[in-house]
N, C-alpha and C positions, 0 to 999 in steps of 0.2 A: 385351562389355566396354564398348563405347561407350555403350550404354544405361545401364549401371551408373554410369559417370562422369557422364553427363548428369543422371541421377536424383540423384546425390550433390551435384552443383553446385546443382541446383534446391532440394534440401532445405536446403543451407547458406545459400542466398540467402533462403529463407523465415525461417530462424532469425535472420539478420542484421536483418530488417525489424522484429522485435519490440522492439529497442532494449534499454536497460538497466533498464526499469521492471519490477519483479517483479509477480507476480499476487497476492501476499500480502505485507504489510509488518507486521512486529512491532517495536514500539518505544515510545517515550514521546512524548506530545504536547509539541511544542516551541512551537507558536503556533497560535492559532485565529483565523480570519478569518470574515467573514460567510458565504462560500460554500466555504471550504476549511479543511483542517487540515494543519499541518505536523508530520510524524512523524519524530523523530530515532531512527535505528536505533542500538542500543547493543550492546556486546560485552564480553568479559572482558579484553581487552587495553587497559590505560589509555593506552598509547603510540599506539594506532591511531586513525585518523580514520574516522569512520563517516558515511554519507550522511544527509541530511535530505530527505525526499520531501514535496512538496505534493500532497495528495489532494483532489480536488473532491468536495464534498457537494452532492447535489441532492435533489429531492423523493422520489426513489425509494430513496435511501440509507437503510438500516435502521441505527439506533443501538441497541445493547444494552449494558446495564451488569449485570455479574454481581452477583446478590443484590438487584437493584432491579426493581420492577414495570415501570417505564417509564424511558426516557432519550431525550434529544434532542441535537441538535447544540449547543444552548445549554448543555447540562450537561457538555460536554467541558471539562476544565480542564488547564492546563499541568502536566505531570508525570504525568498519567494514563498507565498502561500500557495499550496498545491493540494489537489485531490488526485490520488493515484488509484486506478482500478487494476486489480491483480487478476491475471488470467491463469497463472500456474502457481498454486500454493507451495508446491514442493520446491520449485526452483526460484520462487519469489519474483516472477517476471511480470512487468507491468504491461497491460494492453493499452492503457491510455493514461497520460498525465496531463491534467488541466491546471494551468497557472491562473490563479484568481487575481482579481484587482485588489489592490491594497485598500 
């Protein structure tokens, strides 16, 4: 029983270390900076407040646009619907950002 409790406490402490940053963010581009993009999460409830995440874009970040041959960070526009996959939770670095069709 002691081992189970210790294992449970250890597992919970690891979960707490990951923070509130998700591994995937789906939303609309709110702001684009030189090395990051701010993504506003949206939902169905007009009364609710949804978070805005700043995601870092680096040389290894892949940018894809549905229906386009190529895309880059410069092609991201405010209002674009995107899905960002996060590779580094601590630094909030995106591994891939996919711009979806409207």
